[in-house]
C-alpha positions as CSV (number, residue, x, y, z in Angstrom):
1,X,101.0,101.0,116.7
2,X,102.7,104.4,117.2
3,X,106.4,104.9,117.5
4,X,106.0,105.6,121.1
5,X,104.1,102.4,121.7
6,X,106.7,100.4,119.8
7,X,109.5,101.8,121.9
8,X,107.7,101.1,125.1
9,X,107.0,97.5,124.1
10,X,110.7,96.4,123.6
11,X,113.2,95.5,126.3
12,X,115.6,98.2,127.3
13,X,118.5,96.5,125.6
14,X,116.7,96.7,122.3
15,X,115.5,100.3,122.6
16,X,118.1,101.9,120.5
17,X,117.8,99.4,117.7
18,X,114.0,99.7,117.7
19,X,114.3,103.5,117.8
20,X,116.5,103.5,114.6
21,X,114.2,101.0,113.0
22,X,111.1,103.2,113.6
23,X,112.9,106.3,112.3
24,X,113.8,104.5,109.1
25,X,110.4,103.0,108.8
26,X,108.7,106.4,109.0
27,X,111.4,108.5,107.5
28,X,109.1,110.0,104.8
29,X,106.5,111.1,107.4
30,X,109.1,112.5,109.8
31,X,111.0,114.4,107.1
32,X,109.5,117.8,108.2
33,X,110.5,117.3,111.9
34,X,113.9,118.9,112.8
35,X,116.3,117.5,115.4
36,X,115.7,120.6,117.5
37,X,111.9,120.1,117.4
38,X,112.2,116.5,118.3
39,X,114.5,117.1,121.2
40,X,112.3,120.0,122.4
41,X,109.3,117.6,122.5
42,X,111.3,115.0,124.5
43,X,112.5,117.7,127.0
44,X,109.0,119.0,127.5
45,X,107.7,115.5,127.9
46,X,110.3,115.0,130.7
47,X,109.0,118.3,132.3
48,X,112.3,120.2,131.6
49,X,112.2,123.9,130.8
50,X,113.4,124.2,127.2
51,X,113.5,128.0,127.5
52,X,116.4,127.8,129.9
53,X,118.6,126.0,127.4
């Protein structure tokens, strides 16, 4: 199960807790991803123009 699938499978009230759990669980693999890169990916996924920010 991917992080995205895990987050989609929990009730909305548990989303933040599951998000933190997944980040801790995969911390070693996510070490090279910066906050800017992560946020940029989420903005693009939401069809927002990252270049205007």
